[in-house]
A tleap script that builds the chain and sets N, CA, C and O, in Angstrom:
source leaprc.protein.ff14SB
mol = sequence {
  NMET ARG GLU ILE TRP GLU ARG ALA PRO GLN
  THR ALA ASN GLU VAL VAL ASP ALA VAL ALA
  ALA ALA ASN SER TRP SER PRO ARG THR VAL
  LYS THR LEU LEU ASN ARG LEU VAL LYS LYS
  GLY ALA LEU LYS PHE ARG GLN GLU GLY ARG
  VAL TYR HIE TYR SER PRO ALA VAL SER GLU
  GLU ALA CYS ALA LYS GLY GLU ALA ARG SER
  LEU LEU GLN ARG VAL TYR GLN GLY ALA LEU
  THR PRO MET LEU ALA HIE LEU MET ASP GLU
  THR ASP LEU THR GLN GLU GLU VAL GLN ALA
  LEU LYS ARG MET LEU GLU GLU ARG GLY CALA
}
set mol.1.N position { 101.209 99.206 97.305 }
set mol.1.CA position { 101.063 100.171 96.231 }
set mol.1.C position { 100.109 99.653 95.166 }
set mol.1.O position { 99.309 100.408 94.614 }
set mol.2.N position { 100.201 98.364 94.886 }
set mol.2.CA position { 99.349 97.802 93.840 }
set mol.2.C position { 97.877 98.098 94.142 }
set mol.2.O position { 97.127 98.506 93.256 }
set mol.3.N position { 97.481 97.894 95.368 }
set mol.3.CA position { 96.085 98.128 95.762 }
set mol.3.C position { 95.681 99.572 95.497 }
set mol.3.O position { 94.582 99.828 95.006 }
set mol.4.N position { 96.537 100.492 95.811 }
set mol.4.CA position { 96.202 101.904 95.628 }
set mol.4.C position { 96.273 102.297 94.159 }
set mol.4.O position { 95.452 103.090 93.699 }
set mol.5.N position { 97.235 101.760 93.412 }
set mol.5.CA position { 97.264 102.049 91.975 }
set mol.5.C position { 95.979 101.566 91.306 }
set mol.5.O position { 95.458 102.235 90.414 }
set mol.6.N position { 95.475 100.431 91.723 }
set mol.6.CA position { 94.299 99.857 91.072 }
set mol.6.C position { 92.991 100.527 91.476 }
set mol.6.O position { 92.056 100.576 90.676 }
set mol.7.N position { 92.905 101.046 92.705 }
set mol.7.CA position { 91.629 101.559 93.182 }
set mol.7.C position { 91.740 102.882 93.944 }
set mol.7.O position { 91.073 103.053 94.964 }
set mol.8.N position { 92.538 103.788 93.491 }
set mol.8.CA position { 92.712 105.067 94.194 }
set mol.8.C position { 91.557 106.014 93.889 }
set mol.8.O position { 90.958 105.929 92.817 }
set mol.9.N position { 91.243 106.895 94.794 }
set mol.9.CA position { 91.751 106.970 96.159 }
set mol.9.C position { 91.041 105.953 97.057 }
set mol.9.O position { 89.919 105.525 96.784 }
set mol.10.N position { 91.727 105.586 98.121 }
set mol.10.CA position { 91.172 104.665 99.098 }
set mol.10.C position { 91.432 105.187 100.502 }
set mol.10.O position { 92.434 105.854 100.756 }
set mol.11.N position { 90.518 104.874 101.407 }
set mol.11.CA position { 90.746 105.219 102.802 }
set mol.11.C position { 91.729 104.220 103.391 }
set mol.11.O position { 91.963 103.151 102.827 }
set mol.12.N position { 92.296 104.581 104.521 }
set mol.12.CA position { 93.220 103.676 105.207 }
set mol.12.C position { 92.518 102.357 105.527 }
set mol.12.O position { 93.101 101.284 105.371 }
set mol.13.N position { 91.271 102.441 105.973 }
set mol.13.CA position { 90.545 101.214 106.310 }
set mol.13.C position { 90.281 100.345 105.088 }
set mol.13.O position { 90.304 99.118 105.193 }
set mol.14.N position { 90.032 100.948 103.941 }
set mol.14.CA position { 89.836 100.168 102.714 }
set mol.14.C position { 91.124 99.441 102.334 }
set mol.14.O position { 91.094 98.282 101.918 }
set mol.15.N position { 92.249 100.130 102.480 }
set mol.15.CA position { 93.533 99.495 102.174 }
set mol.15.C position { 93.789 98.358 103.165 }
set mol.15.O position { 94.213 97.272 102.769 }
set mol.16.N position { 93.537 98.603 104.438 }
set mol.16.CA position { 93.714 97.567 105.457 }
set mol.16.C position { 92.865 96.351 105.122 }
set mol.16.O position { 93.356 95.223 105.161 }
set mol.17.N position { 91.601 96.567 104.793 }
set mol.17.CA position { 90.698 95.453 104.470 }
set mol.17.C position { 91.205 94.646 103.283 }
set mol.17.O position { 91.096 93.419 103.273 }
set mol.18.N position { 91.752 95.320 102.292 }
set mol.18.CA position { 92.202 94.635 101.081 }
set mol.18.C position { 93.546 93.943 101.261 }
set mol.18.O position { 93.774 92.885 100.675 }
set mol.19.N position { 94.437 94.517 102.058 }
set mol.19.CA position { 95.816 94.055 102.122 }
set mol.19.C position { 96.104 93.164 103.330 }
set mol.19.O position { 96.843 92.187 103.210 }
set mol.20.N position { 95.539 93.480 104.472 }
set mol.20.CA position { 95.907 92.788 105.713 }
set mol.20.C position { 95.658 91.291 105.643 }
set mol.20.O position { 96.557 90.502 105.931 }
set mol.21.N position { 94.470 90.896 105.271 }
set mol.21.CA position { 94.140 89.466 105.255 }
set mol.21.C position { 94.940 88.714 104.192 }
set mol.21.O position { 95.388 87.592 104.427 }
set mol.22.N position { 95.115 89.322 103.042 }
set mol.22.CA position { 95.831 88.658 101.953 }
set mol.22.C position { 97.294 88.397 102.299 }
set mol.22.O position { 97.902 87.471 101.762 }
set mol.23.N position { 97.867 89.209 103.196 }
set mol.23.CA position { 99.281 89.084 103.545 }
set mol.23.C position { 99.513 88.626 104.980 }
set mol.23.O position { 100.657 88.563 105.432 }
set mol.24.N position { 98.451 88.308 105.692 }
set mol.24.CA position { 98.534 87.936 107.112 }
set mol.24.C position { 99.208 89.035 107.930 }
set mol.24.O position { 100.004 88.750 108.824 }
set mol.25.N position { 98.887 90.291 107.622 }
set mol.25.CA position { 99.422 91.433 108.339 }
set mol.25.C position { 98.349 91.987 109.261 }
set mol.25.O position { 97.155 91.850 108.996 }
set mol.26.N position { 98.779 92.605 110.328 }
set mol.26.CA position { 97.840 93.277 111.221 }
set mol.26.C position { 97.461 94.627 110.613 }
set mol.26.O position { 98.216 95.164 109.802 }
set mol.27.N position { 96.315 95.183 110.984 }
set mol.27.CA position { 95.954 96.520 110.499 }
set mol.27.C position { 97.019 97.555 110.837 }
set mol.27.O position { 97.271 98.468 110.052 }
set mol.28.N position { 97.638 97.416 111.995 }
set mol.28.CA position { 98.683 98.360 112.398 }
set mol.28.C position { 99.876 98.300 111.442 }
set mol.28.O position { 100.462 99.330 111.108 }
set mol.29.N position { 100.230 97.096 111.007 }
set mol.29.CA position { 101.338 96.931 110.064 }
set mol.29.C position { 101.033 97.642 108.754 }
set mol.29.O position { 101.898 98.318 108.199 }
set mol.30.N position { 99.813 97.495 108.258 }
set mol.30.CA position { 99.418 98.141 107.000 }
set mol.30.C position { 99.459 99.654 107.159 }
set mol.30.O position { 99.943 100.353 106.269 }
set mol.31.N position { 98.966 100.167 108.265 }
set mol.31.CA position { 98.973 101.621 108.480 }
set mol.31.C position { 100.394 102.155 108.614 }
set mol.31.O position { 100.689 103.258 108.154 }
set mol.32.N position { 101.272 101.381 109.241 }
set mol.32.CA position { 102.683 101.776 109.324 }
set mol.32.C position { 103.292 101.841 107.925 }
set mol.32.O position { 104.030 102.772 107.606 }
set mol.33.N position { 102.980 100.850 107.098 }
set mol.33.CA position { 103.475 100.840 105.719 }
set mol.33.C position { 102.953 102.055 104.951 }
set mol.33.O position { 103.708 102.690 104.214 }
set mol.34.N position { 101.672 102.383 105.117 }
set mol.34.CA position { 101.113 103.566 104.452 }
set mol.34.C position { 101.880 104.822 104.877 }
set mol.34.O position { 102.226 105.653 104.037 }
set mol.35.N position { 102.141 104.956 106.164 }
set mol.35.CA position { 102.877 106.132 106.647 }
set mol.35.C position { 104.284 106.194 106.070 }
set mol.35.O position { 104.762 107.270 105.711 }
set mol.36.N position { 104.943 105.056 105.981 }
set mol.36.CA position { 106.295 105.035 105.402 }
set mol.36.C position { 106.271 105.406 103.928 }
set mol.36.O position { 107.158 106.113 103.450 }
set mol.37.N position { 105.272 104.937 103.213 }
set mol.37.CA position { 105.157 105.265 101.787 }
set mol.37.C position { 104.874 106.752 101.587 }
set mol.37.O position { 105.336 107.344 100.612 }
set mol.38.N position { 104.118 107.358 102.500 }
set mol.38.CA position { 103.888 108.805 102.442 }
set mol.38.C position { 105.203 109.541 102.672 }
set mol.38.O position { 105.528 110.472 101.935 }
set mol.39.N position { 105.962 109.131 103.687 }
set mol.39.CA position { 107.242 109.790 103.992 }
set mol.39.C position { 108.237 109.665 102.852 }
set mol.39.O position { 109.041 110.569 102.628 }
set mol.40.N position { 108.189 108.545 102.125 }
set mol.40.CA position { 109.094 108.339 100.994 }
set mol.40.C position { 108.627 109.068 99.736 }
set mol.40.O position { 109.358 109.135 98.748 }
set mol.41.N position { 107.410 109.614 99.771 }
set mol.41.CA position { 106.893 110.337 98.616 }
set mol.41.C position { 106.190 109.460 97.600 }
set mol.41.O position { 105.877 109.925 96.504 }
set mol.42.N position { 105.934 108.204 97.934 }
set mol.42.CA position { 105.253 107.301 97.005 }
set mol.42.C position { 103.739 107.453 97.068 }
set mol.42.O position { 103.042 107.198 96.085 }
set mol.43.N position { 103.230 107.871 98.230 }
set mol.43.CA position { 101.796 108.086 98.417 }
set mol.43.C position { 101.547 109.516 98.855 }
set mol.43.O position { 102.406 110.160 99.456 }
set mol.44.N position { 100.364 109.994 98.544 }
set mol.44.CA position { 99.893 111.263 99.082 }
set mol.44.C position { 98.537 110.987 99.728 }
set mol.44.O position { 97.898 109.973 99.445 }
set mol.45.N position { 98.115 111.885 100.584 }
set mol.45.CA position { 96.837 111.670 101.249 }
set mol.45.C position { 96.085 112.983 101.393 }
set mol.45.O position { 96.653 114.074 101.337 }
set mol.46.N position { 94.784 112.826 101.580 }
set mol.46.CA position { 93.885 113.948 101.849 }
set mol.46.C position { 93.111 113.551 103.092 }
set mol.46.O position { 92.554 112.455 103.163 }
set mol.47.N position { 93.078 114.433 104.057 }
set mol.47.CA position { 92.402 114.126 105.314 }
set mol.47.C position { 91.045 114.803 105.351 }
set mol.47.O position { 90.918 115.996 105.076 }
set mol.48.N position { 90.026 114.011 105.699 }
set mol.48.CA position { 88.671 114.529 105.915 }
set mol.48.C position { 88.256 114.111 107.314 }
set mol.48.O position { 87.837 112.975 107.532 }
set mol.49.N position { 88.374 115.026 108.254 }
set mol.49.CA position { 88.111 114.667 109.644 }
set mol.49.C position { 89.164 113.682 110.111 }
set mol.49.O position { 90.360 113.969 110.085 }
set mol.50.N position { 88.697 112.505 110.542 }
set mol.50.CA position { 89.636 111.475 111.003 }
set mol.50.C position { 89.923 110.436 109.921 }
set mol.50.O position { 90.594 109.438 110.182 }
set mol.51.N position { 89.424 110.663 108.726 }
set mol.51.CA position { 89.583 109.694 107.638 }
set mol.51.C position { 90.652 110.187 106.664 }
set mol.51.O position { 90.629 111.336 106.223 }
set mol.52.N position { 91.594 109.291 106.336 }
set mol.52.CA position { 92.650 109.594 105.377 }
set mol.52.C position { 92.346 108.883 104.069 }
set mol.52.O position { 92.047 107.689 104.058 }
set mol.53.N position { 92.423 109.621 102.965 }
set mol.53.CA position { 92.231 109.066 101.625 }
set mol.53.C position { 93.591 109.064 100.925 }
set mol.53.O position { 94.207 110.115 100.747 }
set mol.54.N position { 94.050 107.883 100.532 }
set mol.54.CA position { 95.383 107.732 99.934 }
set mol.54.C position { 95.293 107.596 98.422 }
set mol.54.O position { 94.392 106.954 97.882 }
set mol.55.N position { 96.260 108.222 97.758 }
set mol.55.CA position { 96.412 108.137 96.299 }
set mol.55.C position { 97.894 107.985 95.990 }
set mol.55.O position { 98.742 108.388 96.786 }
set mol.56.N position { 98.211 107.402 94.828 }
set mol.56.CA position { 99.627 107.279 94.472 }
set mol.56.C position { 100.217 108.643 94.140 }
set mol.56.O position { 99.566 109.469 93.499 }
set mol.57.N position { 101.447 108.877 94.575 }
set mol.57.CA position { 102.175 110.094 94.231 }
set mol.57.C position { 103.127 109.834 93.072 }
set mol.57.O position { 103.650 110.768 92.465 }
set mol.58.N position { 103.350 108.548 92.768 }
set mol.58.CA position { 104.199 108.153 91.647 }
set mol.58.C position { 103.454 107.104 90.827 }
set mol.58.O position { 102.641 106.344 91.355 }
set mol.59.N position { 103.741 107.079 89.552 }
set mol.59.CA position { 103.115 106.082 88.688 }
set mol.59.C position { 103.749 104.719 88.916 }
set mol.59.O position { 104.864 104.609 89.426 }
set mol.60.N position { 103.024 103.698 88.531 }
set mol.60.CA position { 103.556 102.341 88.639 }
set mol.60.C position { 104.820 102.194 87.791 }
set mol.60.O position { 105.780 101.542 88.202 }
set mol.61.N position { 104.810 102.800 86.616 }
set mol.61.CA position { 105.967 102.730 85.725 }
set mol.61.C position { 107.195 103.398 86.340 }
set mol.61.O position { 108.296 102.850 86.282 }
set mol.62.N position { 107.009 104.573 86.925 }
set mol.62.CA position { 108.136 105.278 87.549 }
set mol.62.C position { 108.687 104.486 88.729 }
set mol.62.O position { 109.899 104.435 88.938 }
set mol.63.N position { 107.799 103.874 89.496 }
set mol.63.CA position { 108.228 103.066 90.635 }
set mol.63.C position { 109.011 101.841 90.162 }
set mol.63.O position { 110.052 101.512 90.730 }
set mol.64.N position { 108.514 101.171 89.130 }
set mol.64.CA position { 109.198 99.987 88.599 }
set mol.64.C position { 110.589 100.351 88.080 }
set mol.64.O position { 111.549 99.615 88.307 }
set mol.65.N position { 110.699 101.482 87.384 }
set mol.65.CA position { 112.003 101.916 86.875 }
set mol.65.C position { 112.969 102.187 88.010 }
set mol.65.O position { 114.129 101.778 87.956 }
set mol.66.N position { 112.498 102.871 89.033 }
set mol.66.CA position { 113.358 103.178 90.171 }
set mol.66.C position { 113.806 101.928 90.905 }
set mol.66.O position { 114.967 101.822 91.301 }
set mol.67.N position { 112.899 100.982 91.090 }
set mol.67.CA position { 113.245 99.741 91.775 }
set mol.67.C position { 114.216 98.900 90.950 }
set mol.67.O position { 115.126 98.278 91.497 }
set mol.68.N position { 114.019 98.884 89.632 }
set mol.68.CA position { 114.930 98.125 88.770 }
set mol.68.C position { 116.336 98.717 88.831 }
set mol.68.O position { 117.319 97.982 88.919 }
set mol.69.N position { 116.430 100.056 88.785 }
set mol.69.CA position { 117.732 100.711 88.886 }
set mol.69.C position { 118.389 100.413 90.228 }
set mol.69.O position { 119.588 100.146 90.301 }
set mol.70.N position { 117.590 100.461 91.283 }
set mol.70.CA position { 118.109 100.201 92.621 }
set mol.70.C position { 118.627 98.767 92.743 }
set mol.70.O position { 119.710 98.540 93.283 }
set mol.71.N position { 117.858 97.806 92.244 }
set mol.71.CA position { 118.270 96.402 92.276 }
set mol.71.C position { 119.566 96.205 91.490 }
set mol.71.O position { 120.495 95.546 91.958 }
set mol.72.N position { 119.612 96.777 90.307 }
set mol.72.CA position { 120.803 96.645 89.465 }
set mol.72.C position { 122.040 97.176 90.194 }
set mol.72.O position { 123.102 96.554 90.152 }
set mol.73.N position { 121.904 98.313 90.854 }
set mol.73.CA position { 123.043 98.896 91.573 }
set mol.73.C position { 123.402 98.096 92.819 }
set mol.73.O position { 124.571 97.786 93.044 }
set mol.74.N position { 122.400 97.761 93.628 }
set mol.74.CA position { 122.667 97.105 94.909 }
set mol.74.C position { 123.198 95.695 94.761 }
set mol.74.O position { 124.134 95.307 95.460 }
set mol.75.N position { 122.609 94.920 93.854 }
set mol.75.CA position { 122.939 93.501 93.768 }
set mol.75.C position { 123.996 93.209 92.709 }
set mol.75.O position { 124.831 92.324 92.894 }
set mol.76.N position { 123.966 93.938 91.616 }
set mol.76.CA position { 124.857 93.633 90.487 }
set mol.76.C position { 125.861 94.743 90.200 }
set mol.76.O position { 126.487 94.749 89.140 }
set mol.77.N position { 126.022 95.684 91.134 }
set mol.77.CA position { 126.960 96.796 90.995 }
set mol.77.C position { 126.818 97.503 89.644 }
set mol.77.O position { 127.805 97.970 89.076 }
set mol.78.N position { 125.597 97.577 89.139 }
set mol.78.CA position { 125.311 98.285 87.906 }
set mol.78.C position { 125.526 97.484 86.636 }
set mol.78.O position { 125.328 98.011 85.541 }
set mol.79.N position { 125.925 96.227 86.750 }
set mol.79.CA position { 126.223 95.397 85.572 }
set mol.79.C position { 124.954 94.667 85.123 }
set mol.79.O position { 124.445 93.799 85.832 }
set mol.80.N position { 124.462 95.021 83.964 }
set mol.80.CA position { 123.208 94.468 83.458 }
set mol.80.C position { 123.334 93.014 83.000 }
set mol.80.O position { 122.425 92.217 83.233 }
set mol.81.N position { 124.436 92.661 82.359 }
set mol.81.CA position { 124.574 91.308 81.800 }
set mol.81.C position { 124.449 90.213 82.854 }
set mol.81.O position { 123.715 89.252 82.621 }
set mol.82.N position { 125.125 90.302 84.002 }
set mol.82.CA position { 124.951 89.245 85.007 }
set mol.82.C position { 123.522 89.170 85.544 }
set mol.82.O position { 123.024 88.084 85.843 }
set mol.83.N position { 122.865 90.323 85.664 }
set mol.83.CA position { 121.485 90.307 86.140 }
set mol.83.C position { 120.583 89.584 85.145 }
set mol.83.O position { 119.785 88.729 85.529 }
set mol.84.N position { 120.713 89.926 83.877 }
set mol.84.CA position { 119.891 89.266 82.858 }
set mol.84.C position { 120.201 87.777 82.779 }
set mol.84.O position { 119.289 86.963 82.640 }
set mol.85.N position { 121.468 87.414 82.867 }
set mol.85.CA position { 121.849 86.002 82.827 }
set mol.85.C position { 121.212 85.253 83.988 }
set mol.85.O position { 120.691 84.152 83.807 }
set mol.86.N position { 121.251 85.837 85.169 }
set mol.86.CA position { 120.647 85.197 86.339 }
set mol.86.C position { 119.139 85.035 86.156 }
set mol.86.O position { 118.585 83.968 86.419 }
set mol.87.N position { 118.487 86.095 85.705 }
set mol.87.CA position { 117.035 86.029 85.511 }
set mol.87.C position { 116.663 84.980 84.467 }
set mol.87.O position { 115.674 84.266 84.635 }
set mol.88.N position { 117.434 84.883 83.405 }
set mol.88.CA position { 117.132 83.894 82.363 }
set mol.88.C position { 117.384 82.475 82.864 }
set mol.88.O position { 116.659 81.551 82.496 }
set mol.89.N position { 118.399 82.297 83.696 }
set mol.89.CA position { 118.678 80.969 84.257 }
set mol.89.C position { 117.581 80.526 85.222 }
set mol.89.O position { 117.278 79.337 85.314 }
set mol.90.N position { 116.993 81.468 85.932 }
set mol.90.CA position { 116.017 81.146 86.974 }
set mol.90.C position { 114.574 81.208 86.507 }
set mol.90.O position { 113.661 80.958 87.293 }
set mol.91.N position { 114.353 81.534 85.249 }
set mol.91.CA position { 112.997 81.711 84.731 }
set mol.91.C position { 112.795 80.852 83.490 }
set mol.91.O position { 113.673 80.757 82.633 }
set mol.92.N position { 111.638 80.238 83.411 }
set mol.92.CA position { 111.282 79.496 82.201 }
set mol.92.C position { 110.691 80.470 81.192 }
set mol.92.O position { 109.505 80.794 81.246 }
set mol.93.N position { 111.535 80.935 80.269 }
set mol.93.CA position { 111.075 81.880 79.252 }
set mol.93.C position { 110.274 81.157 78.188 }
set mol.93.O position { 110.639 80.069 77.743 }
set mol.94.N position { 109.172 81.782 77.788 }
set mol.94.CA position { 108.408 81.237 76.671 }
set mol.94.C position { 109.100 81.631 75.377 }
set mol.94.O position { 109.959 82.513 75.373 }
set mol.95.N position { 108.737 80.992 74.296 }
set mol.95.CA position { 109.303 81.327 72.988 }
set mol.95.C position { 108.971 82.779 72.633 }
set mol.95.O position { 109.787 83.477 72.030 }
set mol.96.N position { 107.784 83.225 73.005 }
set mol.96.CA position { 107.382 84.605 72.734 }
set mol.96.C position { 108.266 85.590 73.497 }
set mol.96.O position { 108.634 86.638 72.967 }
set mol.97.N position { 108.603 85.252 74.737 }
set mol.97.CA position { 109.468 86.126 75.529 }
set mol.97.C position { 110.875 86.172 74.942 }
set mol.97.O position { 111.496 87.234 74.913 }
set mol.98.N position { 111.377 85.047 74.481 }
set mol.98.CA position { 112.697 85.004 73.855 }
set mol.98.C position { 112.694 85.883 72.605 }
set mol.98.O position { 113.625 86.660 72.393 }
set mol.99.N position { 111.662 85.765 71.784 }
set mol.99.CA position { 111.563 86.579 70.578 }
set mol.99.C position { 111.476 88.066 70.916 }
set mol.99.O position { 112.086 88.896 70.243 }
set mol.100.N position { 110.717 88.399 71.959 }
set mol.100.CA position { 110.589 89.802 72.370 }
set mol.100.C position { 111.941 90.357 72.826 }
set mol.100.O position { 112.284 91.497 72.512 }
set mol.101.N position { 112.701 89.554 73.562 }
set mol.101.CA position { 114.035 89.983 73.987 }
set mol.101.C position { 114.952 90.189 72.787 }
set mol.101.O position { 115.710 91.159 72.748 }
set mol.102.N position { 114.892 89.298 71.821 }
set mol.102.CA position { 115.707 89.442 70.613 }
set mol.102.C position { 115.348 90.730 69.875 }
set mol.102.O position { 116.232 91.457 69.423 }
set mol.103.N position { 114.052 91.008 69.755 }
set mol.103.CA position { 113.613 92.241 69.085 }
set mol.103.C position { 114.122 93.478 69.807 }
set mol.103.O position { 114.563 94.435 69.170 }
set mol.104.N position { 114.061 93.462 71.134 }
set mol.104.CA position { 114.552 94.609 71.909 }
set mol.104.C position { 116.033 94.832 71.676 }
set mol.104.O position { 116.473 95.972 71.527 }
set mol.105.N position { 116.813 93.748 71.642 }
set mol.105.CA position { 118.241 93.873 71.399 }
set mol.105.C position { 118.516 94.390 69.990 }
set mol.105.O position { 119.401 95.224 69.796 }
set mol.106.N position { 117.766 93.902 69.010 }
set mol.106.CA position { 117.952 94.341 67.636 }
set mol.106.C position { 117.605 95.824 67.500 }
set mol.106.O position { 118.279 96.548 66.768 }
set mol.107.N position { 116.574 96.279 68.187 }
set mol.107.CA position { 116.181 97.697 68.135 }
set mol.107.C position { 117.248 98.592 68.753 }
set mol.107.O position { 117.386 99.753 68.368 }
set mol.108.N position { 117.991 98.065 69.694 }
set mol.108.CA position { 119.060 98.815 70.327 }
set mol.108.C position { 120.339 98.766 69.520 }
set mol.108.O position { 121.327 99.406 69.882 }
set mol.109.N position { 120.335 98.012 68.424 }
set mol.109.CA position { 121.503 97.928 67.580 }
set mol.109.C position { 122.512 96.890 68.031 }
set mol.109.O position { 123.686 96.942 67.665 }
set mol.110.N position { 122.039 95.950 68.827 }
set mol.110.CA position { 122.944 94.898 69.325 }
set mol.110.C position { 123.072 93.777 68.343 }
set mol.110.O position { 123.791 92.811 68.598 }
savepdb mol mol.pdb
quit
């Protein structure tokens, strides 16, 4: 998705060229992924002859929100505090990031 968000629209071959080598994937694997993303509604395409041009059907922000909600539900049964605690334990937060988190909590009235 990142490749298509950054350079849409792209042909299937352009996506294959950009993604396959970087991930050690075969062209067939990339095309299968494109088809799955179309079926899930994340990508849309326009066909010109035998060439498919892919564009995002969802914004990066909407996708990130959906994935975050899904992760929270699947792994933490919807409980935000354990997820945040785990992320903070496993990540070296900078002082700026700590301050930003404090500001977000204060804005929420915490």
